[in-house]
PDB file of N, CA, C and O in Angstrom:
ATOM      1  N   MET A   1      58.915 -19.422  15.714  1.00  0.00           N
ATOM      2  CA  MET A   1      58.650 -18.209  14.975  1.00  0.00           C
ATOM      3  C   MET A   1      59.546 -17.110  15.551  1.00  0.00           C
ATOM      4  O   MET A   1      59.723 -17.002  16.764  1.00  0.00           O
ATOM      5  N   LYS A   2      60.097 -16.310  14.661  1.00  0.00           N
ATOM      6  CA  LYS A   2      60.962 -15.208  15.082  1.00  0.00           C
ATOM      7  C   LYS A   2      60.162 -14.113  15.766  1.00  0.00           C
ATOM      8  O   LYS A   2      58.973 -13.932  15.502  1.00  0.00           O
ATOM      9  N   ALA A   3      60.824 -13.398  16.637  1.00  0.00           N
ATOM     10  CA  ALA A   3      60.181 -12.307  17.360  1.00  0.00           C
ATOM     11  C   ALA A   3      59.727 -11.210  16.396  1.00  0.00           C
ATOM     12  O   ALA A   3      58.687 -10.588  16.612  1.00  0.00           O
ATOM     13  N   SER A   4      60.496 -10.970  15.339  1.00  0.00           N
ATOM     14  CA  SER A   4      60.121  -9.928  14.378  1.00  0.00           C
ATOM     15  C   SER A   4      58.857 -10.328  13.606  1.00  0.00           C
ATOM     16  O   SER A   4      58.037  -9.467  13.286  1.00  0.00           O
ATOM     17  N   THR A   5      58.693 -11.602  13.307  1.00  0.00           N
ATOM     18  CA  THR A   5      57.494 -12.082  12.618  1.00  0.00           C
ATOM     19  C   THR A   5      56.272 -11.939  13.504  1.00  0.00           C
ATOM     20  O   THR A   5      55.207 -11.516  13.054  1.00  0.00           O
ATOM     21  N   VAL A   6      56.436 -12.296  14.772  1.00  0.00           N
ATOM     22  CA  VAL A   6      55.328 -12.166  15.723  1.00  0.00           C
ATOM     23  C   VAL A   6      54.940 -10.701  15.876  1.00  0.00           C
ATOM     24  O   VAL A   6      53.754 -10.373  15.928  1.00  0.00           O
ATOM     25  N   ALA A   7      55.931  -9.823  15.949  1.00  0.00           N
ATOM     26  CA  ALA A   7      55.658  -8.391  16.086  1.00  0.00           C
ATOM     27  C   ALA A   7      54.948  -7.855  14.845  1.00  0.00           C
ATOM     28  O   ALA A   7      54.039  -7.033  14.958  1.00  0.00           O
ATOM     29  N   LEU A   8      55.354  -8.312  13.671  1.00  0.00           N
ATOM     30  CA  LEU A   8      54.719  -7.872  12.432  1.00  0.00           C
ATOM     31  C   LEU A   8      53.261  -8.337  12.360  1.00  0.00           C
ATOM     32  O   LEU A   8      52.383  -7.556  11.991  1.00  0.00           O
ATOM     33  N   ILE A   9      52.999  -9.581  12.703  1.00  0.00           N
ATOM     34  CA  ILE A   9      51.630 -10.110  12.699  1.00  0.00           C
ATOM     35  C   ILE A   9      50.778  -9.390  13.729  1.00  0.00           C
ATOM     36  O   ILE A   9      49.629  -9.045  13.450  1.00  0.00           O
ATOM     37  N   THR A  10      51.320  -9.160  14.906  1.00  0.00           N
ATOM     38  CA  THR A  10      50.587  -8.449  15.956  1.00  0.00           C
ATOM     39  C   THR A  10      50.262  -7.024  15.518  1.00  0.00           C
ATOM     40  O   THR A  10      49.149  -6.548  15.743  1.00  0.00           O
ATOM     41  N   GLY A  11      51.218  -6.341  14.897  1.00  0.00           N
ATOM     42  CA  GLY A  11      50.988  -4.981  14.415  1.00  0.00           C
ATOM     43  C   GLY A  11      49.918  -4.931  13.348  1.00  0.00           C
ATOM     44  O   GLY A  11      49.069  -4.040  13.350  1.00  0.00           O
ATOM     45  N   ALA A  12      49.955  -5.897  12.425  1.00  0.00           N
ATOM     46  CA  ALA A  12      48.943  -5.938  11.375  1.00  0.00           C
ATOM     47  C   ALA A  12      47.557  -6.183  11.956  1.00  0.00           C
ATOM     48  O   ALA A  12      46.582  -5.573  11.517  1.00  0.00           O
ATOM     49  N   MET A  13      47.464  -7.066  12.934  1.00  0.00           N
ATOM     50  CA  MET A  13      46.179  -7.343  13.574  1.00  0.00           C
ATOM     51  C   MET A  13      45.649  -6.109  14.294  1.00  0.00           C
ATOM     52  O   MET A  13      44.456  -5.815  14.231  1.00  0.00           O
ATOM     53  N   LEU A  14      46.528  -5.392  14.974  1.00  0.00           N
ATOM     54  CA  LEU A  14      46.106  -4.187  15.688  1.00  0.00           C
ATOM     55  C   LEU A  14      45.630  -3.108  14.714  1.00  0.00           C
ATOM     56  O   LEU A  14      44.643  -2.423  14.984  1.00  0.00           O
ATOM     57  N   LEU A  15      46.321  -2.953  13.588  1.00  0.00           N
ATOM     58  CA  LEU A  15      45.875  -1.986  12.581  1.00  0.00           C
ATOM     59  C   LEU A  15      44.509  -2.354  12.026  1.00  0.00           C
ATOM     60  O   LEU A  15      43.647  -1.489  11.868  1.00  0.00           O
ATOM     61  N   PHE A  16      44.307  -3.625  11.730  1.00  0.00           N
ATOM     62  CA  PHE A  16      43.023  -4.073  11.220  1.00  0.00           C
ATOM     63  C   PHE A  16      41.917  -3.841  12.241  1.00  0.00           C
ATOM     64  O   PHE A  16      40.842  -3.353  11.893  1.00  0.00           O
ATOM     65  N   MET A  17      42.175  -4.187  13.492  1.00  0.00           N
ATOM     66  CA  MET A  17      41.170  -3.982  14.548  1.00  0.00           C
ATOM     67  C   MET A  17      40.861  -2.497  14.718  1.00  0.00           C
ATOM     68  O   MET A  17      39.708  -2.123  14.929  1.00  0.00           O
ATOM     69  N   GLY A  18      41.874  -1.661  14.627  1.00  0.00           N
ATOM     70  CA  GLY A  18      41.659  -0.218  14.721  1.00  0.00           C
ATOM     71  C   GLY A  18      40.794   0.302  13.600  1.00  0.00           C
ATOM     72  O   GLY A  18      39.920   1.140  13.821  1.00  0.00           O
ATOM     73  N   PHE A  19      41.032  -0.195  12.386  1.00  0.00           N
ATOM     74  CA  PHE A  19      40.216   0.212  11.242  1.00  0.00           C
ATOM     75  C   PHE A  19      38.769  -0.213  11.431  1.00  0.00           C
ATOM     76  O   PHE A  19      37.858   0.572  11.169  1.00  0.00           O
ATOM     77  N   VAL A  20      38.541  -1.442  11.881  1.00  0.00           N
ATOM     78  CA  VAL A  20      37.176  -1.933  12.094  1.00  0.00           C
ATOM     79  C   VAL A  20      36.464  -1.100  13.154  1.00  0.00           C
ATOM     80  O   VAL A  20      35.305  -0.725  12.972  1.00  0.00           O
ATOM     81  N   ILE A  21      37.136  -0.811  14.242  1.00  0.00           N
ATOM     82  CA  ILE A  21      36.532  -0.012  15.312  1.00  0.00           C
ATOM     83  C   ILE A  21      36.224   1.403  14.813  1.00  0.00           C
ATOM     84  O   ILE A  21      35.146   1.935  15.077  1.00  0.00           O
ATOM     85  N   TYR A  22      37.171   2.010  14.092  1.00  0.00           N
ATOM     86  CA  TYR A  22      36.949   3.361  13.581  1.00  0.00           C
ATOM     87  C   TYR A  22      35.761   3.408  12.625  1.00  0.00           C
ATOM     88  O   TYR A  22      34.913   4.293  12.732  1.00  0.00           O
ATOM     89  N   SER A  23      35.696   2.454  11.687  1.00  0.00           N
ATOM     90  CA  SER A  23      34.610   2.488  10.713  1.00  0.00           C
ATOM     91  C   SER A  23      33.263   2.168  11.349  1.00  0.00           C
ATOM     92  O   SER A  23      32.221   2.533  10.803  1.00  0.00           O
ATOM     93  N   THR A  24      33.270   1.496  12.486  1.00  0.00           N
ATOM     94  CA  THR A  24      32.024   1.175  13.180  1.00  0.00           C
ATOM     95  C   THR A  24      31.494   2.368  13.963  1.00  0.00           C
ATOM     96  O   THR A  24      30.282   2.578  14.021  1.00  0.00           O
ATOM     97  N   ILE A  25      32.377   3.145  14.560  1.00  0.00           N
ATOM     98  CA  ILE A  25      31.918   4.224  15.438  1.00  0.00           C
ATOM     99  C   ILE A  25      31.993   5.614  14.818  1.00  0.00           C
ATOM    100  O   ILE A  25      31.698   6.602  15.491  1.00  0.00           O
ATOM    101  N   ARG A  26      32.385   5.710  13.536  1.00  0.00           N
ATOM    102  CA  ARG A  26      32.436   7.036  12.928  1.00  0.00           C
ATOM    103  C   ARG A  26      31.023   7.624  12.889  1.00  0.00           C
ATOM    104  O   ARG A  26      30.044   6.887  12.775  1.00  0.00           O
ATOM    105  N   PRO A  27      30.926   8.919  12.981  1.00  0.00           N
ATOM    106  CA  PRO A  27      29.605   9.536  13.075  1.00  0.00           C
ATOM    107  C   PRO A  27      28.779   9.361  11.797  1.00  0.00           C
ATOM    108  O   PRO A  27      29.300   9.409  10.683  1.00  0.00           O
ATOM    109  N   VAL A  28      27.496   9.162  11.994  1.00  0.00           N
ATOM    110  CA  VAL A  28      26.561   9.080  10.873  1.00  0.00           C
ATOM    111  C   VAL A  28      26.305  10.494  10.386  1.00  0.00           C
ATOM    112  O   VAL A  28      25.992  11.385  11.176  1.00  0.00           O
ATOM    113  N   GLN A  29      26.439  10.698   9.088  1.00  0.00           N
ATOM    114  CA  GLN A  29      26.272  12.035   8.554  1.00  0.00           C
ATOM    115  C   GLN A  29      24.984  12.205   7.754  1.00  0.00           C
ATOM    116  O   GLN A  29      24.486  13.321   7.611  1.00  0.00           O
ATOM    117  N   VAL A  30      24.439  11.098   7.230  1.00  0.00           N
ATOM    118  CA  VAL A  30      23.247  11.193   6.389  1.00  0.00           C
ATOM    119  C   VAL A  30      22.284  10.068   6.750  1.00  0.00           C
ATOM    120  O   VAL A  30      22.695   8.937   7.009  1.00  0.00           O
ATOM    121  N   GLU A  31      20.985  10.402   6.762  1.00  0.00           N
ATOM    122  CA  GLU A  31      19.941   9.393   6.970  1.00  0.00           C
ATOM    123  C   GLU A  31      18.958   9.497   5.810  1.00  0.00           C
ATOM    124  O   GLU A  31      18.472  10.583   5.496  1.00  0.00           O
ATOM    125  N   CYS A  32      18.666   8.361   5.173  1.00  0.00           N
ATOM    126  CA  CYS A  32      17.748   8.331   4.040  1.00  0.00           C
ATOM    127  C   CYS A  32      16.592   7.381   4.313  1.00  0.00           C
ATOM    128  O   CYS A  32      16.748   6.356   4.977  1.00  0.00           O
ATOM    129  N   GLU A  33      15.428   7.743   3.784  1.00  0.00           N
ATOM    130  CA  GLU A  33      14.289   6.841   3.791  1.00  0.00           C
ATOM    131  C   GLU A  33      13.988   6.484   2.336  1.00  0.00           C
ATOM    132  O   GLU A  33      13.858   7.360   1.481  1.00  0.00           O
ATOM    133  N   VAL A  34      13.879   5.175   2.073  1.00  0.00           N
ATOM    134  CA  VAL A  34      13.610   4.675   0.732  1.00  0.00           C
ATOM    135  C   VAL A  34      12.285   3.929   0.761  1.00  0.00           C
ATOM    136  O   VAL A  34      12.051   3.107   1.646  1.00  0.00           O
ATOM    137  N   CYS A  35      11.415   4.215  -0.208  1.00  0.00           N
ATOM    138  CA  CYS A  35      10.152   3.498  -0.358  1.00  0.00           C
ATOM    139  C   CYS A  35      10.185   2.753  -1.681  1.00  0.00           C
ATOM    140  O   CYS A  35      10.474   3.332  -2.728  1.00  0.00           O
ATOM    141  N   LEU A  36       9.881   1.448  -1.622  1.00  0.00           N
ATOM    142  CA  LEU A  36       9.862   0.598  -2.804  1.00  0.00           C
ATOM    143  C   LEU A  36       8.492  -0.018  -2.984  1.00  0.00           C
ATOM    144  O   LEU A  36       7.850  -0.433  -2.019  1.00  0.00           O
ATOM    145  N   GLN A  37       8.051  -0.074  -4.224  1.00  0.00           N
ATOM    146  CA  GLN A  37       6.850  -0.817  -4.583  1.00  0.00           C
ATOM    147  C   GLN A  37       7.365  -2.137  -5.146  1.00  0.00           C
ATOM    148  O   GLN A  37       7.942  -2.169  -6.233  1.00  0.00           O
ATOM    149  N   PHE A  38       7.152  -3.239  -4.396  1.00  0.00           N
ATOM    150  CA  PHE A  38       7.683  -4.521  -4.819  1.00  0.00           C
ATOM    151  C   PHE A  38       6.714  -5.621  -4.416  1.00  0.00           C
ATOM    152  O   PHE A  38       6.249  -5.663  -3.277  1.00  0.00           O
ATOM    153  N   ASN A  39       6.413  -6.510  -5.352  1.00  0.00           N
ATOM    154  CA  ASN A  39       5.461  -7.604  -5.118  1.00  0.00           C
ATOM    155  C   ASN A  39       4.110  -7.090  -4.611  1.00  0.00           C
ATOM    156  O   ASN A  39       3.482  -7.717  -3.758  1.00  0.00           O
ATOM    157  N   GLY A  40       3.675  -5.957  -5.138  1.00  0.00           N
ATOM    158  CA  GLY A  40       2.375  -5.415  -4.778  1.00  0.00           C
ATOM    159  C   GLY A  40       2.319  -4.713  -3.439  1.00  0.00           C
ATOM    160  O   GLY A  40       1.235  -4.337  -2.991  1.00  0.00           O
ATOM    161  N   GLU A  41       3.445  -4.526  -2.791  1.00  0.00           N
ATOM    162  CA  GLU A  41       3.483  -3.848  -1.490  1.00  0.00           C
ATOM    163  C   GLU A  41       4.355  -2.601  -1.567  1.00  0.00           C
ATOM    164  O   GLU A  41       5.375  -2.586  -2.256  1.00  0.00           O
ATOM    165  N   LEU A  42       3.948  -1.562  -0.855  1.00  0.00           N
ATOM    166  CA  LEU A  42       4.768  -0.376  -0.703  1.00  0.00           C
ATOM    167  C   LEU A  42       5.421  -0.469   0.672  1.00  0.00           C
ATOM    168  O   LEU A  42       4.738  -0.483   1.696  1.00  0.00           O
ATOM    169  N   VAL A  43       6.743  -0.533   0.681  1.00  0.00           N
ATOM    170  CA  VAL A  43       7.486  -0.669   1.939  1.00  0.00           C
ATOM    171  C   VAL A  43       8.505   0.453   2.024  1.00  0.00           C
ATOM    172  O   VAL A  43       9.238   0.710   1.069  1.00  0.00           O
ATOM    173  N   CYS A  44       8.548   1.125   3.176  1.00  0.00           N
ATOM    174  CA  CYS A  44       9.502   2.212   3.407  1.00  0.00           C
ATOM    175  C   CYS A  44      10.390   1.857   4.599  1.00  0.00           C
ATOM    176  O   CYS A  44       9.899   1.386   5.625  1.00  0.00           O
ATOM    177  N   ARG A  45      11.668   2.079   4.462  1.00  0.00           N
ATOM    178  CA  ARG A  45      12.626   1.847   5.542  1.00  0.00           C
ATOM    179  C   ARG A  45      13.694   2.936   5.487  1.00  0.00           C
ATOM    180  O   ARG A  45      13.909   3.559   4.448  1.00  0.00           O
ATOM    181  N   SER A  46      14.352   3.152   6.606  1.00  0.00           N
ATOM    182  CA  SER A  46      15.424   4.144   6.642  1.00  0.00           C
ATOM    183  C   SER A  46      16.771   3.458   6.834  1.00  0.00           C
ATOM    184  O   SER A  46      16.860   2.332   7.322  1.00  0.00           O
ATOM    185  N   GLY A  47      17.808   4.176   6.433  1.00  0.00           N
ATOM    186  CA  GLY A  47      19.177   3.703   6.587  1.00  0.00           C
ATOM    187  C   GLY A  47      20.090   4.889   6.815  1.00  0.00           C
ATOM    188  O   GLY A  47      19.761   6.021   6.462  1.00  0.00           O
ATOM    189  N   ARG A  48      21.235   4.618   7.405  1.00  0.00           N
ATOM    190  CA  ARG A  48      22.197   5.681   7.719  1.00  0.00           C
ATOM    191  C   ARG A  48      23.557   5.336   7.144  1.00  0.00           C
ATOM    192  O   ARG A  48      23.901   4.169   6.962  1.00  0.00           O
ATOM    193  N   GLY A  49      24.322   6.382   6.862  1.00  0.00           N
ATOM    194  CA  GLY A  49      25.665   6.174   6.344  1.00  0.00           C
ATOM    195  C   GLY A  49      26.474   7.449   6.388  1.00  0.00           C
ATOM    196  O   GLY A  49      25.960   8.523   6.700  1.00  0.00           O
ATOM    197  N   ALA A  50      27.745   7.313   6.070  1.00  0.00           N
ATOM    198  CA  ALA A  50      28.643   8.463   6.069  1.00  0.00           C
ATOM    199  C   ALA A  50      28.363   9.369   4.874  1.00  0.00           C
ATOM    200  O   ALA A  50      28.601  10.575   4.935  1.00  0.00           O
ATOM    201  N   THR A  51      27.855   8.784   3.782  1.00  0.00           N
ATOM    202  CA  THR A  51      27.519   9.562   2.598  1.00  0.00           C
ATOM    203  C   THR A  51      26.057   9.290   2.232  1.00  0.00           C
ATOM    204  O   THR A  51      25.441   8.356   2.744  1.00  0.00           O
ATOM    205  N   GLU A  52      25.521  10.111   1.347  1.00  0.00           N
ATOM    206  CA  GLU A  52      24.129   9.911   0.921  1.00  0.00           C
ATOM    207  C   GLU A  52      23.977   8.579   0.189  1.00  0.00           C
ATOM    208  O   GLU A  52      22.969   7.890   0.351  1.00  0.00           O
ATOM    209  N   GLU A  53      24.967   8.222  -0.606  1.00  0.00           N
ATOM    210  CA  GLU A  53      24.918   6.958  -1.347  1.00  0.00           C
ATOM    211  C   GLU A  53      24.899   5.758  -0.387  1.00  0.00           C
ATOM    212  O   GLU A  53      24.115   4.827  -0.573  1.00  0.00           O
ATOM    213  N   GLU A  54      25.763   5.783   0.641  1.00  0.00           N
ATOM    214  CA  GLU A  54      25.787   4.691   1.628  1.00  0.00           C
ATOM    215  C   GLU A  54      24.454   4.596   2.367  1.00  0.00           C
ATOM    216  O   GLU A  54      23.949   3.498   2.600  1.00  0.00           O
ATOM    217  N   ALA A  55      23.892   5.729   2.732  1.00  0.00           N
ATOM    218  CA  ALA A  55      22.617   5.744   3.460  1.00  0.00           C
ATOM    219  C   ALA A  55      21.481   5.232   2.588  1.00  0.00           C
ATOM    220  O   ALA A  55      20.614   4.501   3.066  1.00  0.00           O
ATOM    221  N   ARG A  56      21.478   5.608   1.315  1.00  0.00           N
ATOM    222  CA  ARG A  56      20.442   5.149   0.397  1.00  0.00           C
ATOM    223  C   ARG A  56      20.532   3.639   0.175  1.00  0.00           C
ATOM    224  O   ARG A  56      19.515   2.947   0.156  1.00  0.00           O
ATOM    225  N   ILE A  57      21.739   3.142   0.008  1.00  0.00           N
ATOM    226  CA  ILE A  57      21.933   1.698  -0.178  1.00  0.00           C
ATOM    227  C   ILE A  57      21.511   0.936   1.071  1.00  0.00           C
ATOM    228  O   ILE A  57      20.862  -0.105   0.973  1.00  0.00           O
ATOM    229  N   ALA A  58      21.876   1.449   2.249  1.00  0.00           N
ATOM    230  CA  ALA A  58      21.484   0.791   3.502  1.00  0.00           C
ATOM    231  C   ALA A  58      19.968   0.750   3.645  1.00  0.00           C
ATOM    232  O   ALA A  58      19.412  -0.259   4.079  1.00  0.00           O
ATOM    233  N   ALA A  59      19.301   1.833   3.284  1.00  0.00           N
ATOM    234  CA  ALA A  59      17.840   1.876   3.377  1.00  0.00           C
ATOM    235  C   ALA A  59      17.202   0.905   2.394  1.00  0.00           C
ATOM    236  O   ALA A  59      16.240   0.220   2.741  1.00  0.00           O
ATOM    237  N   GLN A  60      17.725   0.837   1.172  1.00  0.00           N
ATOM    238  CA  GLN A  60      17.150  -0.077   0.180  1.00  0.00           C
ATOM    239  C   GLN A  60      17.400  -1.529   0.591  1.00  0.00           C
ATOM    240  O   GLN A  60      16.523  -2.374   0.410  1.00  0.00           O
ATOM    241  N   GLU A  61      18.567  -1.830   1.135  1.00  0.00           N
ATOM    242  CA  GLU A  61      18.850  -3.184   1.627  1.00  0.00           C
ATOM    243  C   GLU A  61      17.879  -3.560   2.740  1.00  0.00           C
ATOM    244  O   GLU A  61      17.392  -4.690   2.790  1.00  0.00           O
ATOM    245  N   SER A  62      17.600  -2.622   3.623  1.00  0.00           N
ATOM    246  CA  SER A  62      16.662  -2.871   4.715  1.00  0.00           C
ATOM    247  C   SER A  62      15.258  -3.108   4.177  1.00  0.00           C
ATOM    248  O   SER A  62      14.542  -3.987   4.654  1.00  0.00           O
ATOM    249  N   THR A  63      14.875  -2.327   3.191  1.00  0.00           N
ATOM    250  CA  THR A  63      13.558  -2.482   2.584  1.00  0.00           C
ATOM    251  C   THR A  63      13.416  -3.850   1.933  1.00  0.00           C
ATOM    252  O   THR A  63      12.377  -4.498   2.059  1.00  0.00           O
ATOM    253  N   CYS A  64      14.444  -4.283   1.249  1.00  0.00           N
ATOM    254  CA  CYS A  64      14.390  -5.575   0.548  1.00  0.00           C
ATOM    255  C   CYS A  64      14.501  -6.754   1.516  1.00  0.00           C
ATOM    256  O   CYS A  64      13.968  -7.829   1.241  1.00  0.00           O
ATOM    257  N   GLY A  65      15.171  -6.568   2.622  1.00  0.00           N
ATOM    258  CA  GLY A  65      15.441  -7.673   3.535  1.00  0.00           C
ATOM    259  C   GLY A  65      14.224  -8.437   3.998  1.00  0.00           C
ATOM    260  O   GLY A  65      14.250  -9.668   3.995  1.00  0.00           O
ATOM    261  N   GLY A  66      13.170  -7.774   4.391  1.00  0.00           N
ATOM    262  CA  GLY A  66      11.998  -8.454   4.906  1.00  0.00           C
ATOM    263  C   GLY A  66      10.874  -8.565   3.902  1.00  0.00           C
ATOM    264  O   GLY A  66       9.787  -9.041   4.230  1.00  0.00           O
ATOM    265  N   ASN A  67      11.128  -8.127   2.676  1.00  0.00           N
ATOM    266  CA  ASN A  67      10.063  -8.026   1.686  1.00  0.00           C
ATOM    267  C   ASN A  67      10.166  -9.072   0.582  1.00  0.00           C
ATOM    268  O   ASN A  67       9.317  -9.105  -0.309  1.00  0.00           O
ATOM    269  N   VAL A  68      11.185  -9.926   0.620  1.00  0.00           N
ATOM    270  CA  VAL A  68      11.409 -10.872  -0.471  1.00  0.00           C
ATOM    271  C   VAL A  68      11.644 -12.273   0.067  1.00  0.00           C
ATOM    272  O   VAL A  68      11.957 -12.468   1.242  1.00  0.00           O
ATOM    273  N   SER A  69      11.485 -13.237  -0.822  1.00  0.00           N
ATOM    274  CA  SER A  69      11.852 -14.604  -0.474  1.00  0.00           C
ATOM    275  C   SER A  69      12.655 -15.169  -1.629  1.00  0.00           C
ATOM    276  O   SER A  69      12.169 -15.239  -2.758  1.00  0.00           O
ATOM    277  N   GLY A  70      13.864 -15.565  -1.353  1.00  0.00           N
ATOM    278  CA  GLY A  70      14.719 -16.134  -2.389  1.00  0.00           C
ATOM    279  C   GLY A  70      15.681 -15.124  -2.962  1.00  0.00           C
ATOM    280  O   GLY A  70      15.462 -13.914  -2.902  1.00  0.00           O
ATOM    281  N   MET A  71      16.762 -15.656  -3.522  1.00  0.00           N
ATOM    282  CA  MET A  71      17.836 -14.815  -4.048  1.00  0.00           C
ATOM    283  C   MET A  71      17.409 -14.041  -5.288  1.00  0.00           C
ATOM    284  O   MET A  71      17.803 -12.886  -5.453  1.00  0.00           O
ATOM    285  N   ALA A  72      16.614 -14.647  -6.164  1.00  0.00           N
ATOM    286  CA  ALA A  72      16.176 -13.956  -7.388  1.00  0.00           C
ATOM    287  C   ALA A  72      15.353 -12.720  -7.038  1.00  0.00           C
ATOM    288  O   ALA A  72      15.545 -11.663  -7.640  1.00  0.00           O
ATOM    289  N   GLU A  73      14.444 -12.834  -6.079  1.00  0.00           N
ATOM    290  CA  GLU A  73      13.637 -11.682  -5.669  1.00  0.00           C
ATOM    291  C   GLU A  73      14.498 -10.632  -4.982  1.00  0.00           C
ATOM    292  O   GLU A  73      14.272  -9.435  -5.160  1.00  0.00           O
ATOM    293  N   LEU A  74      15.485 -11.066  -4.196  1.00  0.00           N
ATOM    294  CA  LEU A  74      16.373 -10.119  -3.518  1.00  0.00           C
ATOM    295  C   LEU A  74      17.142  -9.292  -4.538  1.00  0.00           C
ATOM    296  O   LEU A  74      17.256  -8.075  -4.389  1.00  0.00           O
ATOM    297  N   ILE A  75      17.663  -9.931  -5.559  1.00  0.00           N
ATOM    298  CA  ILE A  75      18.401  -9.209  -6.603  1.00  0.00           C
ATOM    299  C   ILE A  75      17.475  -8.245  -7.339  1.00  0.00           C
ATOM    300  O   ILE A  75      17.845  -7.101  -7.602  1.00  0.00           O
ATOM    301  N   ALA A  76      16.281  -8.704  -7.667  1.00  0.00           N
ATOM    302  CA  ALA A  76      15.312  -7.830  -8.350  1.00  0.00           C
ATOM    303  C   ALA A  76      14.947  -6.638  -7.474  1.00  0.00           C
ATOM    304  O   ALA A  76      14.827  -5.518  -7.970  1.00  0.00           O
ATOM    305  N   CYS A  77      14.770  -6.870  -6.183  1.00  0.00           N
ATOM    306  CA  CYS A  77      14.423  -5.785  -5.255  1.00  0.00           C
ATOM    307  C   CYS A  77      15.568  -4.779  -5.140  1.00  0.00           C
ATOM    308  O   CYS A  77      15.339  -3.570  -5.146  1.00  0.00           O
ATOM    309  N   ARG A  78      16.788  -5.276  -5.035  1.00  0.00           N
ATOM    310  CA  ARG A  78      17.948  -4.376  -4.947  1.00  0.00           C
ATOM    311  C   ARG A  78      18.077  -3.500  -6.184  1.00  0.00           C
ATOM    312  O   ARG A  78      18.548  -2.366  -6.097  1.00  0.00           O
ATOM    313  N   ASN A  79      17.658  -4.020  -7.340  1.00  0.00           N
ATOM    314  CA  ASN A  79      17.773  -3.271  -8.586  1.00  0.00           C
ATOM    315  C   ASN A  79      16.529  -2.447  -8.905  1.00  0.00           C
ATOM    316  O   ASN A  79      16.516  -1.710  -9.891  1.00  0.00           O
ATOM    317  N   ALA A  80      15.490  -2.560  -8.089  1.00  0.00           N
ATOM    318  CA  ALA A  80      14.258  -1.812  -8.325  1.00  0.00           C
ATOM    319  C   ALA A  80      14.487  -0.317  -8.097  1.00  0.00           C
ATOM    320  O   ALA A  80      15.274   0.085  -7.241  1.00  0.00           O
ATOM    321  N   THR A  81      13.795   0.472  -8.867  1.00  0.00           N
ATOM    322  CA  THR A  81      13.861   1.926  -8.704  1.00  0.00           C
ATOM    323  C   THR A  81      12.920   2.339  -7.583  1.00  0.00           C
ATOM    324  O   THR A  81      11.731   2.023  -7.625  1.00  0.00           O
ATOM    325  N   PRO A  82      13.439   3.042  -6.581  1.00  0.00           N
ATOM    326  CA  PRO A  82      12.583   3.457  -5.468  1.00  0.00           C
ATOM    327  C   PRO A  82      11.473   4.404  -5.915  1.00  0.00           C
ATOM    328  O   PRO A  82      11.646   5.204  -6.835  1.00  0.00           O
ATOM    329  N   VAL A  83      10.330   4.291  -5.241  1.00  0.00           N
ATOM    330  CA  VAL A  83       9.214   5.200  -5.474  1.00  0.00           C
ATOM    331  C   VAL A  83       9.540   6.566  -4.888  1.00  0.00           C
ATOM    332  O   VAL A  83       9.198   7.603  -5.456  1.00  0.00           O
ATOM    333  N   ARG A  84      10.210   6.542  -3.738  1.00  0.00           N
ATOM    334  CA  ARG A  84      10.560   7.788  -3.053  1.00  0.00           C
ATOM    335  C   ARG A  84      11.858   7.611  -2.300  1.00  0.00           C
ATOM    336  O   ARG A  84      12.080   6.572  -1.679  1.00  0.00           O
ATOM    337  N   VAL A  85      12.718   8.613  -2.347  1.00  0.00           N
ATOM    338  CA  VAL A  85      13.944   8.656  -1.571  1.00  0.00           C
ATOM    339  C   VAL A  85      14.025  10.038  -0.931  1.00  0.00           C
ATOM    340  O   VAL A  85      13.959  11.060  -1.615  1.00  0.00           O
ATOM    341  N   GLN A  86      14.168  10.052   0.387  1.00  0.00           N
ATOM    342  CA  GLN A  86      14.296  11.323   1.094  1.00  0.00           C
ATOM    343  C   GLN A  86      15.496  11.218   2.037  1.00  0.00           C
ATOM    344  O   GLN A  86      15.528  10.348   2.907  1.00  0.00           O
ATOM    345  N   CYS A  87      16.463  12.087   1.869  1.00  0.00           N
ATOM    346  CA  CYS A  87      17.674  12.069   2.684  1.00  0.00           C
ATOM    347  C   CYS A  87      17.793  13.350   3.489  1.00  0.00           C
ATOM    348  O   CYS A  87      17.484  14.438   3.003  1.00  0.00           O
ATOM    349  N   ASP A  88      18.242  13.206   4.721  1.00  0.00           N
ATOM    350  CA  ASP A  88      18.447  14.344   5.628  1.00  0.00           C
ATOM    351  C   ASP A  88      19.764  14.168   6.359  1.00  0.00           C
ATOM    352  O   ASP A  88      20.253  13.052   6.535  1.00  0.00           O
ATOM    353  N   VAL A  89      20.326  15.279   6.778  1.00  0.00           N
ATOM    354  CA  VAL A  89      21.499  15.260   7.637  1.00  0.00           C
ATOM    355  C   VAL A  89      21.008  15.440   9.070  1.00  0.00           C
ATOM    356  O   VAL A  89      20.440  16.481   9.399  1.00  0.00           O
ATOM    357  N   PRO A  90      21.223  14.413   9.948  1.00  0.00           N
ATOM    358  CA  PRO A  90      20.708  14.524  11.321  1.00  0.00           C
ATOM    359  C   PRO A  90      21.395  15.606  12.120  1.00  0.00           C
ATOM    360  O   PRO A  90      21.066  15.814  13.288  1.00  0.00           O
TER     361      PRO A  90
END
């Protein structure tokens, strides 16, 4: 393998690793709590994200994660309309 090819691959890997590290440690700007009524249970969980939309999705994913069994129920839970959504900036 040529030295220029190795340098190009190494540079691309370093850029990718930098992006992953940056997106992992960027500050949380919004925290949301989502409550869902699903399968006869009211479950509330919180999630965090850089935007309100990301935080709301993270909270709903968390709520659905332990509240369903099977892929069909998971999809239905993800598409359910929350009973309550409350977002705050920490």
